[in-house]
Predicted model as a PDB file, atoms N, CA, C, CB and O in Angstrom, pLDDT in the B-factor column:
MODEL        1                                                                  
ATOM      1  N   MET A   1      -5.008   2.939 -24.439  1.00 60.00           N  
ATOM      2  CA  MET A   1      -4.885   3.326 -23.057  1.00 60.00           C  
ATOM      3  C   MET A   1      -4.947   2.072 -22.183  1.00 60.00           C  
ATOM      4  CB  MET A   1      -5.988   4.337 -22.669  1.00 60.00           C  
ATOM      5  O   MET A   1      -5.808   1.210 -22.359  1.00 60.00           O  
ATOM      6  N   GLU A   2      -4.023   1.999 -21.252  1.00 75.00           N  
ATOM      7  CA  GLU A   2      -3.921   0.841 -20.379  1.00 75.00           C  
ATOM      8  C   GLU A   2      -4.936   0.924 -19.243  1.00 75.00           C  
ATOM      9  CB  GLU A   2      -2.505   0.722 -19.817  1.00 75.00           C  
ATOM     10  O   GLU A   2      -5.103   1.978 -18.630  1.00 75.00           O  
ATOM     11  N   ASN A   3      -5.601  -0.174 -18.968  1.00 82.00           N  
ATOM     12  CA  ASN A   3      -6.586  -0.239 -17.902  1.00 82.00           C  
ATOM     13  C   ASN A   3      -5.903  -0.772 -16.646  1.00 82.00           C  
ATOM     14  CB  ASN A   3      -7.798  -1.133 -18.306  1.00 82.00           C  
ATOM     15  O   ASN A   3      -5.711  -1.981 -16.517  1.00 82.00           O  
ATOM     16  N   LYS A   4      -5.529   0.119 -15.708  1.00 86.00           N  
ATOM     17  CA  LYS A   4      -4.802  -0.266 -14.504  1.00 86.00           C  
ATOM     18  C   LYS A   4      -5.776  -0.562 -13.372  1.00 86.00           C  
ATOM     19  CB  LYS A   4      -3.815   0.838 -14.088  1.00 86.00           C  
ATOM     20  O   LYS A   4      -6.795   0.111 -13.219  1.00 86.00           O  
ATOM     21  N   ARG A   5      -5.445  -1.579 -12.583  1.00 89.00           N  
ATOM     22  CA  ARG A   5      -6.243  -1.943 -11.417  1.00 89.00           C  
ATOM     23  C   ARG A   5      -5.325  -2.009 -10.209  1.00 89.00           C  
ATOM     24  CB  ARG A   5      -6.981  -3.299 -11.633  1.00 89.00           C  
ATOM     25  O   ARG A   5      -4.158  -2.382 -10.324  1.00 89.00           O  
ATOM     26  N   LEU A   6      -5.850  -1.652  -9.068  1.00 90.00           N  
ATOM     27  CA  LEU A   6      -5.095  -1.686  -7.823  1.00 90.00           C  
ATOM     28  C   LEU A   6      -5.313  -3.028  -7.138  1.00 90.00           C  
ATOM     29  CB  LEU A   6      -5.508  -0.520  -6.892  1.00 90.00           C  
ATOM     30  O   LEU A   6      -6.441  -3.401  -6.815  1.00 90.00           O  
ATOM     31  N   TYR A   7      -4.224  -3.743  -6.924  1.00 92.00           N  
ATOM     32  CA  TYR A   7      -4.245  -5.028  -6.238  1.00 92.00           C  
ATOM     33  C   TYR A   7      -3.168  -5.035  -5.172  1.00 92.00           C  
ATOM     34  CB  TYR A   7      -4.044  -6.199  -7.232  1.00 92.00           C  
ATOM     35  O   TYR A   7      -2.187  -4.298  -5.274  1.00 92.00           O  
ATOM     36  N   ARG A   8      -3.344  -5.869  -4.140  1.00 93.00           N  
ATOM     37  CA  ARG A   8      -2.268  -6.085  -3.168  1.00 93.00           C  
ATOM     38  C   ARG A   8      -1.185  -6.901  -3.848  1.00 93.00           C  
ATOM     39  CB  ARG A   8      -2.789  -6.806  -1.875  1.00 93.00           C  
ATOM     40  O   ARG A   8      -1.475  -7.829  -4.603  1.00 93.00           O  
ATOM     41  N   SER A   9       0.047  -6.556  -3.580  1.00 90.00           N  
ATOM     42  CA  SER A   9       1.171  -7.225  -4.225  1.00 90.00           C  
ATOM     43  C   SER A   9       1.454  -8.568  -3.563  1.00 90.00           C  
ATOM     44  CB  SER A   9       2.421  -6.340  -4.179  1.00 90.00           C  
ATOM     45  O   SER A   9       1.332  -8.725  -2.348  1.00 90.00           O  
ATOM     46  N   THR A  10       1.833  -9.528  -4.394  1.00 89.00           N  
ATOM     47  CA  THR A  10       2.266 -10.818  -3.861  1.00 89.00           C  
ATOM     48  C   THR A  10       3.782 -10.937  -3.891  1.00 89.00           C  
ATOM     49  CB  THR A  10       1.633 -11.965  -4.652  1.00 89.00           C  
ATOM     50  O   THR A  10       4.346 -11.812  -3.234  1.00 89.00           O  
ATOM     51  N   THR A  11       4.454 -10.060  -4.650  1.00 89.00           N  
ATOM     52  CA  THR A  11       5.910 -10.103  -4.731  1.00 89.00           C  
ATOM     53  C   THR A  11       6.568  -9.086  -3.802  1.00 89.00           C  
ATOM     54  CB  THR A  11       6.356  -9.858  -6.157  1.00 89.00           C  
ATOM     55  O   THR A  11       7.600  -9.390  -3.203  1.00 89.00           O  
ATOM     56  N   ASN A  12       6.004  -7.894  -3.667  1.00 84.00           N  
ATOM     57  CA  ASN A  12       6.538  -6.850  -2.784  1.00 84.00           C  
ATOM     58  C   ASN A  12       5.700  -6.789  -1.516  1.00 84.00           C  
ATOM     59  CB  ASN A  12       6.554  -5.465  -3.495  1.00 84.00           C  
ATOM     60  O   ASN A  12       5.125  -5.752  -1.189  1.00 84.00           O  
ATOM     61  N   CYS A  13       5.638  -7.898  -0.814  1.00 86.00           N  
ATOM     62  CA  CYS A  13       4.742  -8.026   0.332  1.00 86.00           C  
ATOM     63  C   CYS A  13       5.548  -8.061   1.623  1.00 86.00           C  
ATOM     64  CB  CYS A  13       3.869  -9.293   0.207  1.00 86.00           C  
ATOM     65  O   CYS A  13       6.482  -8.852   1.754  1.00 86.00           O  
ATOM     66  N   MET A  14       5.190  -7.206   2.577  1.00 87.00           N  
ATOM     67  CA  MET A  14       5.793  -7.266   3.910  1.00 87.00           C  
ATOM     68  C   MET A  14       4.754  -7.745   4.920  1.00 87.00           C  
ATOM     69  CB  MET A  14       6.359  -5.879   4.326  1.00 87.00           C  
ATOM     70  O   MET A  14       4.965  -8.747   5.604  1.00 87.00           O  
ATOM     71  N   LEU A  15       3.646  -7.037   5.012  1.00 89.00           N  
ATOM     72  CA  LEU A  15       2.563  -7.471   5.905  1.00 89.00           C  
ATOM     73  C   LEU A  15       1.410  -8.045   5.095  1.00 89.00           C  
ATOM     74  CB  LEU A  15       2.067  -6.295   6.779  1.00 89.00           C  
ATOM     75  O   LEU A  15       1.146  -9.247   5.124  1.00 89.00           O  
ATOM     76  N   ALA A  16       0.730  -7.165   4.373  1.00 91.00           N  
ATOM     77  CA  ALA A  16      -0.417  -7.616   3.592  1.00 91.00           C  
ATOM     78  C   ALA A  16      -0.271  -7.297   2.109  1.00 91.00           C  
ATOM     79  CB  ALA A  16      -1.682  -6.985   4.125  1.00 91.00           C  
ATOM     80  O   ALA A  16      -1.131  -7.668   1.310  1.00 91.00           O  
ATOM     81  N   GLY A  17       0.805  -6.617   1.732  1.00 92.00           N  
ATOM     82  CA  GLY A  17       1.033  -6.290   0.328  1.00 92.00           C  
ATOM     83  C   GLY A  17       0.375  -5.001  -0.134  1.00 92.00           C  
ATOM     84  O   GLY A  17       0.340  -4.718  -1.332  1.00 92.00           O  
ATOM     85  N   VAL A  18      -0.151  -4.211   0.810  1.00 93.00           N  
ATOM     86  CA  VAL A  18      -0.853  -2.979   0.437  1.00 93.00           C  
ATOM     87  C   VAL A  18       0.121  -1.957  -0.145  1.00 93.00           C  
ATOM     88  CB  VAL A  18      -1.581  -2.382   1.657  1.00 93.00           C  
ATOM     89  O   VAL A  18      -0.123  -1.416  -1.223  1.00 93.00           O  
ATOM     90  N   CYS A  19       1.203  -1.693   0.548  1.00 93.00           N  
ATOM     91  CA  CYS A  19       2.180  -0.699   0.069  1.00 93.00           C  
ATOM     92  C   CYS A  19       2.835  -1.154  -1.233  1.00 93.00           C  
ATOM     93  CB  CYS A  19       3.263  -0.446   1.139  1.00 93.00           C  
ATOM     94  O   CYS A  19       3.066  -0.334  -2.122  1.00 93.00           O  
ATOM     95  N   GLY A  20       3.134  -2.434  -1.359  1.00 93.00           N  
ATOM     96  CA  GLY A  20       3.697  -2.960  -2.592  1.00 93.00           C  
ATOM     97  C   GLY A  20       2.736  -2.824  -3.756  1.00 93.00           C  
ATOM     98  O   GLY A  20       3.151  -2.516  -4.873  1.00 93.00           O  
ATOM     99  N   GLY A  21       1.463  -3.050  -3.507  1.00 94.00           N  
ATOM    100  CA  GLY A  21       0.451  -2.906  -4.548  1.00 94.00           C  
ATOM    101  C   GLY A  21       0.280  -1.455  -4.985  1.00 94.00           C  
ATOM    102  O   GLY A  21       0.126  -1.171  -6.173  1.00 94.00           O  
ATOM    103  N   ILE A  22       0.307  -0.549  -4.027  1.00 94.00           N  
ATOM    104  CA  ILE A  22       0.213   0.875  -4.359  1.00 94.00           C  
ATOM    105  C   ILE A  22       1.438   1.306  -5.162  1.00 94.00           C  
ATOM    106  CB  ILE A  22       0.081   1.731  -3.074  1.00 94.00           C  
ATOM    107  O   ILE A  22       1.314   2.074  -6.116  1.00 94.00           O  
ATOM    108  N   ALA A  23       2.614   0.819  -4.785  1.00 94.00           N  
ATOM    109  CA  ALA A  23       3.844   1.157  -5.513  1.00 94.00           C  
ATOM    110  C   ALA A  23       3.806   0.611  -6.940  1.00 94.00           C  
ATOM    111  CB  ALA A  23       5.077   0.604  -4.770  1.00 94.00           C  
ATOM    112  O   ALA A  23       4.226   1.298  -7.871  1.00 94.00           O  
ATOM    113  N   GLU A  24       3.316  -0.596  -7.122  1.00 93.00           N  
ATOM    114  CA  GLU A  24       3.206  -1.152  -8.474  1.00 93.00           C  
ATOM    115  C   GLU A  24       2.199  -0.373  -9.315  1.00 93.00           C  
ATOM    116  CB  GLU A  24       2.802  -2.626  -8.412  1.00 93.00           C  
ATOM    117  O   GLU A  24       2.401  -0.196 -10.516  1.00 93.00           O  
ATOM    118  N   TYR A  25       1.127   0.087  -8.698  1.00 93.00           N  
ATOM    119  CA  TYR A  25       0.106   0.847  -9.414  1.00 93.00           C  
ATOM    120  C   TYR A  25       0.662   2.175  -9.931  1.00 93.00           C  
ATOM    121  CB  TYR A  25      -1.100   1.100  -8.505  1.00 93.00           C  
ATOM    122  O   TYR A  25       0.380   2.574 -11.061  1.00 93.00           O  
ATOM    123  N   PHE A  26       1.453   2.857  -9.097  1.00 94.00           N  
ATOM    124  CA  PHE A  26       2.014   4.150  -9.485  1.00 94.00           C  
ATOM    125  C   PHE A  26       3.419   4.059 -10.077  1.00 94.00           C  
ATOM    126  CB  PHE A  26       2.040   5.058  -8.297  1.00 94.00           C  
ATOM    127  O   PHE A  26       4.014   5.089 -10.393  1.00 94.00           O  
ATOM    128  N   ASN A  27       3.966   2.839 -10.236  1.00 93.00           N  
ATOM    129  CA  ASN A  27       5.307   2.608 -10.791  1.00 93.00           C  
ATOM    130  C   ASN A  27       6.390   3.366 -10.033  1.00 93.00           C  
ATOM    131  CB  ASN A  27       5.340   3.009 -12.253  1.00 93.00           C  
ATOM    132  O   ASN A  27       7.217   4.056 -10.630  1.00 93.00           O  
ATOM    133  N   ILE A  28       6.373   3.227  -8.694  1.00 95.00           N  
ATOM    134  CA  ILE A  28       7.407   3.827  -7.856  1.00 95.00           C  
ATOM    135  C   ILE A  28       7.981   2.753  -6.935  1.00 95.00           C  
ATOM    136  CB  ILE A  28       6.838   5.023  -7.030  1.00 95.00           C  
ATOM    137  O   ILE A  28       7.474   1.632  -6.881  1.00 95.00           O  
ATOM    138  N   ASP A  29       9.025   3.102  -6.225  1.00 95.00           N  
ATOM    139  CA  ASP A  29       9.700   2.168  -5.333  1.00 95.00           C  
ATOM    140  C   ASP A  29       8.816   1.870  -4.113  1.00 95.00           C  
ATOM    141  CB  ASP A  29      11.071   2.737  -4.888  1.00 95.00           C  
ATOM    142  O   ASP A  29       8.305   2.804  -3.494  1.00 95.00           O  
ATOM    143  N   PRO A  30       8.627   0.617  -3.759  1.00 94.00           N  
ATOM    144  CA  PRO A  30       7.790   0.277  -2.600  1.00 94.00           C  
ATOM    145  C   PRO A  30       8.327   0.829  -1.288  1.00 94.00           C  
ATOM    146  CB  PRO A  30       7.656  -1.217  -2.489  1.00 94.00           C  
ATOM    147  O   PRO A  30       7.559   1.082  -0.359  1.00 94.00           O  
ATOM    148  N   THR A  31       9.642   1.016  -1.206  1.00 94.00           N  
ATOM    149  CA  THR A  31      10.229   1.560   0.017  1.00 94.00           C  
ATOM    150  C   THR A  31       9.740   2.980   0.272  1.00 94.00           C  
ATOM    151  CB  THR A  31      11.758   1.537  -0.068  1.00 94.00           C  
ATOM    152  O   THR A  31       9.522   3.364   1.421  1.00 94.00           O  
ATOM    153  N   LEU A  32       9.566   3.757  -0.786  1.00 95.00           N  
ATOM    154  CA  LEU A  32       9.071   5.126  -0.636  1.00 95.00           C  
ATOM    155  C   LEU A  32       7.621   5.128  -0.134  1.00 95.00           C  
ATOM    156  CB  LEU A  32       9.174   5.885  -1.978  1.00 95.00           C  
ATOM    157  O   LEU A  32       7.244   5.959   0.692  1.00 95.00           O  
ATOM    158  N   VAL A  33       6.829   4.208  -0.632  1.00 94.00           N  
ATOM    159  CA  VAL A  33       5.437   4.119  -0.185  1.00 94.00           C  
ATOM    160  C   VAL A  33       5.398   3.690   1.279  1.00 94.00           C  
ATOM    161  CB  VAL A  33       4.632   3.124  -1.068  1.00 94.00           C  
ATOM    162  O   VAL A  33       4.623   4.238   2.063  1.00 94.00           O  
ATOM    163  N   ARG A  34       6.220   2.721   1.652  1.00 93.00           N  
ATOM    164  CA  ARG A  34       6.258   2.268   3.043  1.00 93.00           C  
ATOM    165  C   ARG A  34       6.723   3.380   3.969  1.00 93.00           C  
ATOM    166  CB  ARG A  34       7.175   1.053   3.185  1.00 93.00           C  
ATOM    167  O   ARG A  34       6.168   3.557   5.053  1.00 93.00           O  
ATOM    168  N   LEU A  35       7.741   4.134   3.549  1.00 94.00           N  
ATOM    169  CA  LEU A  35       8.241   5.243   4.348  1.00 94.00           C  
ATOM    170  C   LEU A  35       7.163   6.315   4.526  1.00 94.00           C  
ATOM    171  CB  LEU A  35       9.492   5.848   3.696  1.00 94.00           C  
ATOM    172  O   LEU A  35       6.985   6.848   5.621  1.00 94.00           O  
ATOM    173  N   GLY A  36       6.452   6.623   3.454  1.00 92.00           N  
ATOM    174  CA  GLY A  36       5.363   7.586   3.536  1.00 92.00           C  
ATOM    175  C   GLY A  36       4.264   7.107   4.465  1.00 92.00           C  
ATOM    176  O   GLY A  36       3.683   7.897   5.210  1.00 92.00           O  
ATOM    177  N   TRP A  37       3.977   5.810   4.423  1.00 91.00           N  
ATOM    178  CA  TRP A  37       2.933   5.253   5.272  1.00 91.00           C  
ATOM    179  C   TRP A  37       3.345   5.313   6.742  1.00 91.00           C  
ATOM    180  CB  TRP A  37       2.625   3.808   4.863  1.00 91.00           C  
ATOM    181  O   TRP A  37       2.505   5.567   7.606  1.00 91.00           O  
ATOM    182  N   VAL A  38       4.625   5.082   7.036  1.00 91.00           N  
ATOM    183  CA  VAL A  38       5.114   5.166   8.416  1.00 91.00           C  
ATOM    184  C   VAL A  38       5.015   6.598   8.921  1.00 91.00           C  
ATOM    185  CB  VAL A  38       6.572   4.664   8.514  1.00 91.00           C  
ATOM    186  O   VAL A  38       4.599   6.825  10.057  1.00 91.00           O  
ATOM    187  N   ILE A  39       5.387   7.555   8.098  1.00 90.00           N  
ATOM    188  CA  ILE A  39       5.287   8.962   8.488  1.00 90.00           C  
ATOM    189  C   ILE A  39       3.827   9.338   8.717  1.00 90.00           C  
ATOM    190  CB  ILE A  39       5.917   9.877   7.410  1.00 90.00           C  
ATOM    191  O   ILE A  39       3.500  10.018   9.690  1.00 90.00           O  
ATOM    192  N   PHE A  40       2.955   8.893   7.821  1.00 86.00           N  
ATOM    193  CA  PHE A  40       1.521   9.145   7.963  1.00 86.00           C  
ATOM    194  C   PHE A  40       0.981   8.516   9.245  1.00 86.00           C  
ATOM    195  CB  PHE A  40       0.758   8.602   6.746  1.00 86.00           C  
ATOM    196  O   PHE A  40       0.123   9.103   9.904  1.00 86.00           O  
ATOM    197  N   SER A  41       1.468   7.340   9.604  1.00 88.00           N  
ATOM    198  CA  SER A  41       1.014   6.660  10.812  1.00 88.00           C  
ATOM    199  C   SER A  41       1.547   7.321  12.074  1.00 88.00           C  
ATOM    200  CB  SER A  41       1.433   5.208  10.781  1.00 88.00           C  
ATOM    201  O   SER A  41       0.883   7.291  13.110  1.00 88.00           O  
ATOM    202  N   CYS A  42       2.733   7.919  12.007  1.00 90.00           N  
ATOM    203  CA  CYS A  42       3.295   8.596  13.173  1.00 90.00           C  
ATOM    204  C   CYS A  42       2.564   9.893  13.484  1.00 90.00           C  
ATOM    205  CB  CYS A  42       4.769   8.877  12.954  1.00 90.00           C  
ATOM    206  O   CYS A  42       2.548  10.333  14.633  1.00 90.00           O  
ATOM    207  N   ILE A  43       1.962  10.508  12.481  1.00 83.00           N  
ATOM    208  CA  ILE A  43       1.205  11.734  12.703  1.00 83.00           C  
ATOM    209  C   ILE A  43      -0.019  11.434  13.557  1.00 83.00           C  
ATOM    210  CB  ILE A  43       0.788  12.374  11.359  1.00 83.00           C  
ATOM    211  O   ILE A  43      -0.408  12.242  14.401  1.00 83.00           O  
ATOM    212  N   GLY A  44      -0.604  10.308  13.344  1.00 77.00           N  
ATOM    213  CA  GLY A  44      -1.770   9.871  14.126  1.00 77.00           C  
ATOM    214  C   GLY A  44      -2.010   8.406  13.855  1.00 77.00           C  
ATOM    215  O   GLY A  44      -1.433   7.849  12.921  1.00 77.00           O  
ATOM    216  N   LEU A  45      -2.830   7.783  14.632  1.00 71.00           N  
ATOM    217  CA  LEU A  45      -3.101   6.360  14.437  1.00 71.00           C  
ATOM    218  C   LEU A  45      -4.022   6.105  13.256  1.00 71.00           C  
ATOM    219  CB  LEU A  45      -3.707   5.772  15.687  1.00 71.00           C  
ATOM    220  O   LEU A  45      -4.394   4.960  12.999  1.00 71.00           O  
ATOM    221  N   SER A  46      -4.392   7.148  12.539  1.00 83.00           N  
ATOM    222  CA  SER A  46      -5.260   6.971  11.379  1.00 83.00           C  
ATOM    223  C   SER A  46      -4.556   6.168  10.282  1.00 83.00           C  
ATOM    224  CB  SER A  46      -5.705   8.334  10.834  1.00 83.00           C  
ATOM    225  O   SER A  46      -5.226   5.509   9.488  1.00 83.00           O  
ATOM    226  N   GLY A  47      -3.237   6.209  10.222  1.00 84.00           N  
ATOM    227  CA  GLY A  47      -2.491   5.443   9.230  1.00 84.00           C  
ATOM    228  C   GLY A  47      -2.607   3.953   9.458  1.00 84.00           C  
ATOM    229  O   GLY A  47      -2.709   3.183   8.503  1.00 84.00           O  
ATOM    230  N   VAL A  48      -2.591   3.537  10.713  1.00 86.00           N  
ATOM    231  CA  VAL A  48      -2.738   2.120  11.039  1.00 86.00           C  
ATOM    232  C   VAL A  48      -4.143   1.645  10.669  1.00 86.00           C  
ATOM    233  CB  VAL A  48      -2.457   1.870  12.544  1.00 86.00           C  
ATOM    234  O   VAL A  48      -4.316   0.570  10.093  1.00 86.00           O  
ATOM    235  N   LEU A  49      -5.126   2.447  11.002  1.00 88.00           N  
ATOM    236  CA  LEU A  49      -6.505   2.109  10.667  1.00 88.00           C  
ATOM    237  C   LEU A  49      -6.704   2.075   9.151  1.00 88.00           C  
ATOM    238  CB  LEU A  49      -7.473   3.114  11.308  1.00 88.00           C  
ATOM    239  O   LEU A  49      -7.384   1.189   8.633  1.00 88.00           O  
ATOM    240  N   ALA A  50      -6.113   3.033   8.443  1.00 89.00           N  
ATOM    241  CA  ALA A  50      -6.216   3.066   6.982  1.00 89.00           C  
ATOM    242  C   ALA A  50      -5.564   1.838   6.359  1.00 89.00           C  
ATOM    243  CB  ALA A  50      -5.570   4.342   6.429  1.00 89.00           C  
ATOM    244  O   ALA A  50      -6.077   1.304   5.376  1.00 89.00           O  
ATOM    245  N   TYR A  51      -4.436   1.378   6.914  1.00 90.00           N  
ATOM    246  CA  TYR A  51      -3.760   0.192   6.384  1.00 90.00           C  
ATOM    247  C   TYR A  51      -4.634  -1.047   6.566  1.00 90.00           C  
ATOM    248  CB  TYR A  51      -2.396  -0.011   7.077  1.00 90.00           C  
ATOM    249  O   TYR A  51      -4.750  -1.866   5.654  1.00 90.00           O  
ATOM    250  N   ILE A  52      -5.240  -1.182   7.725  1.00 92.00           N  
ATOM    251  CA  ILE A  52      -6.107  -2.333   7.986  1.00 92.00           C  
ATOM    252  C   ILE A  52      -7.305  -2.337   7.051  1.00 92.00           C  
ATOM    253  CB  ILE A  52      -6.579  -2.329   9.441  1.00 92.00           C  
ATOM    254  O   ILE A  52      -7.677  -3.379   6.511  1.00 92.00           O  
ATOM    255  N   ILE A  53      -7.904  -1.173   6.861  1.00 94.00           N  
ATOM    256  CA  ILE A  53      -9.043  -1.066   5.940  1.00 94.00           C  
ATOM    257  C   ILE A  53      -8.607  -1.372   4.516  1.00 94.00           C  
ATOM    258  CB  ILE A  53      -9.672   0.338   6.010  1.00 94.00           C  
ATOM    259  O   ILE A  53      -9.313  -2.080   3.797  1.00 94.00           O  
ATOM    260  N   ALA A  54      -7.448  -0.848   4.091  1.00 93.00           N  
ATOM    261  CA  ALA A  54      -6.944  -1.104   2.745  1.00 93.00           C  
ATOM    262  C   ALA A  54      -6.657  -2.590   2.538  1.00 93.00           C  
ATOM    263  CB  ALA A  54      -5.678  -0.282   2.487  1.00 93.00           C  
ATOM    264  O   ALA A  54      -6.919  -3.131   1.464  1.00 93.00           O  
ATOM    265  N   ALA A  55      -6.124  -3.242   3.556  1.00 93.00           N  
ATOM    266  CA  ALA A  55      -5.832  -4.677   3.453  1.00 93.00           C  
ATOM    267  C   ALA A  55      -7.102  -5.491   3.282  1.00 93.00           C  
ATOM    268  CB  ALA A  55      -5.073  -5.159   4.688  1.00 93.00           C  
ATOM    269  O   ALA A  55      -7.087  -6.549   2.653  1.00 93.00           O  
ATOM    270  N   ILE A  56      -8.197  -5.003   3.838  1.00 95.00           N  
ATOM    271  CA  ILE A  56      -9.473  -5.716   3.715  1.00 95.00           C  
ATOM    272  C   ILE A  56     -10.139  -5.417   2.376  1.00 95.00           C  
ATOM    273  CB  ILE A  56     -10.417  -5.334   4.870  1.00 95.00           C  
ATOM    274  O   ILE A  56     -10.703  -6.314   1.749  1.00 95.00           O  
ATOM    275  N   ILE A  57     -10.077  -4.166   1.936  1.00 95.00           N  
ATOM    276  CA  ILE A  57     -10.822  -3.732   0.736  1.00 95.00           C  
ATOM    277  C   ILE A  57     -10.099  -4.087  -0.565  1.00 95.00           C  
ATOM    278  CB  ILE A  57     -11.058  -2.223   0.787  1.00 95.00           C  
ATOM    279  O   ILE A  57     -10.738  -4.542  -1.513  1.00 95.00           O  
ATOM    280  N   ILE A  58      -8.781  -3.889  -0.628  1.00 92.00           N  
ATOM    281  CA  ILE A  58      -8.046  -4.096  -1.877  1.00 92.00           C  
ATOM    282  C   ILE A  58      -7.925  -5.589  -2.150  1.00 92.00           C  
ATOM    283  CB  ILE A  58      -6.639  -3.436  -1.814  1.00 92.00           C  
ATOM    284  O   ILE A  58      -7.469  -6.334  -1.283  1.00 92.00           O  
ATOM    285  N   PRO A  59      -8.326  -6.046  -3.341  1.00 93.00           N  
ATOM    286  CA  PRO A  59      -8.240  -7.488  -3.643  1.00 93.00           C  
ATOM    287  C   PRO A  59      -6.801  -7.949  -3.832  1.00 93.00           C  
ATOM    288  CB  PRO A  59      -9.048  -7.815  -4.899  1.00 93.00           C  
ATOM    289  O   PRO A  59      -5.921  -7.152  -4.157  1.00 93.00           O  
ATOM    290  N   LYS A  60      -6.574  -9.230  -3.627  1.00 87.00           N  
ATOM    291  CA  LYS A  60      -5.237  -9.806  -3.770  1.00 87.00           C  
ATOM    292  C   LYS A  60      -4.929 -10.174  -5.190  1.00 87.00           C  
ATOM    293  CB  LYS A  60      -5.090 -11.015  -2.900  1.00 87.00           C  
ATOM    294  O   LYS A  60      -3.840 -10.671  -5.477  1.00 87.00           O  
TER     295      LYS A  60                                                      
ENDMDL                                                                          
END                                                                             
């Protein structure tokens, strides 16, 4: 069994690499994660706050 860890991406990085890291963890396209994050952020500003917190908490 593979031991997967969540890290910020250094290759699929736009702002802080959070969406790229999540996409690499789940083996999906980073564009889909970014699109989902934008939709989540448009529902309320909680998405922006969640991104900032994720950028601080998730290691590089």
